[in-house]
N, C-alpha and C positions, 0 to 999 in steps of 0.2 A: 303093144296094144294098138288097135286100129279103130280109133274113134274119130269120126269126121269132125273137124273143127270148123266153127262158123267163120273165123277170120284167121289169117296167118298168125303164128306165134310172134310176139313182139319181144325182143331182147335188147336190154340196155347193156352195152359193154363199156366198162369204166376203168379209168386209171386214177387212183386216189393218192393224194399226197405228192411228194417231191420226186417220186419214181419217174424218170424220164425215158424209160425203155418201153416202147409200145409195139415193137414188131410182133410179138406173140399175140397181143390183143387184136392187132389188125389181121393176123392170120386166122384167128378164131372168128372174128367178125365176118370175114370173107367166107369161111366155111359155113357159118350159120346162114348167110345170105344164099349161098349156093344150095343149101338144103331147103330153101323156100321160106325162111324166116325173115321178118322185117327186123333190121338191126339199126339201133341208134348208138353211135359211138361218141362218147363225151369228149374225147381228146384228153390231153395230159393235165395234170395238176388240179384235179377236182377235189373238193371237200366232200365229206360224207353227206352233208346237207344238200350240196349241189346235186349229187347223185340221186338222192331220194326225191328232191323236187322235180328233177327231170323225169324220173321213173313215174311219178304221179301224173305229170303233164302229158307224158307219152302213153299212159295207160299200158304199161308193159306187163308181160307175164313172168319175166325173169330178169334178174340183174346178175351180170357176170363181171366180177372184179378181177383184174389182172394185177398181181402185186409181187414185186421182186425186191422190195426195199427192206423186208423184215418186220414191217409194221402190221402184219396180219392180225396179231392178237389185240391190236388197238382198233384197226379199221373195221374188221368184221363185227365185233360186238357193238361198235358205234352204229353201224348200218342196221344191225338187228334191232337195236333200241329205237332208232328213228322209224323203222318199218312198223314196229309195235305201236309207237306213238301215233302213227298215221293209219292204223288199222289195215295194214297191207298183208293180211293173213293169207291171201291167195297168190302171193308173188314169191317166186323162188329166188333165194340168194345163193349163188354159186360162184365159183371162180377158180383161180389157180395161180401158180407161180412157185416161188421158192418158199415152200411151207413144209416144215418137218412133219413126219407122219403123226407124231404125238400131238402136235398142234392141230393138225387136220381133225384128229379124233375129238379133241376138246372143242373145237369150233363146231363140229357136227353135233355134239351133245348140247351146245348152246342154241342150236337152231339153224345153222348153216346147212345148205344142201351139200352134195358131194363136192369136194375140192380136188382139182386135177393138178398133177405134177407135170413139169416140162417133159415133152416127148409123148404125152398121151395122144393117141390117134384122134383126130378131130371128129371122126364118125362116132366115137364113143361119147363125146360131149354132145353132139347132135342128138344121138339116141337118148341120152339121159334127159336132156331138156324136153324133147318130144314126149317121152313117157311121163315125166313129171307134170307137164302142162295138161296132157290128156287125162291124167288122174285127178288133178286139182282144180282145173278151170271150171267155173260155174257156167254150164251150157244153157 
């Protein structure tokens, strides 16, 4: 989809909880920047509340959560609830990490965007975010 955007896409890349492995999140952040997006990286050990507060302050179009700890079935529903509580209906919640396929399906059904497994080409993630924002952003 080729819709001219008024401002660059803004993406918050977050690491929630005690998961201290951020190499993948940094690779994704760099790929999104290289694709022309503005990226805010939260750093390690964020709470869901911290992520949502930062997303609101930074007026982001998308939140990408990297999770390797196995807490995805807790973290994503909490983020979705906080987004709902804050009327963030036009913000994409996406992410990736070690998430079994059946859990990805369940989280998608709950309202998460596409979730990506390790090894996903970064261009696939860039394309997904670009298309989602072009379709959902209020111009």
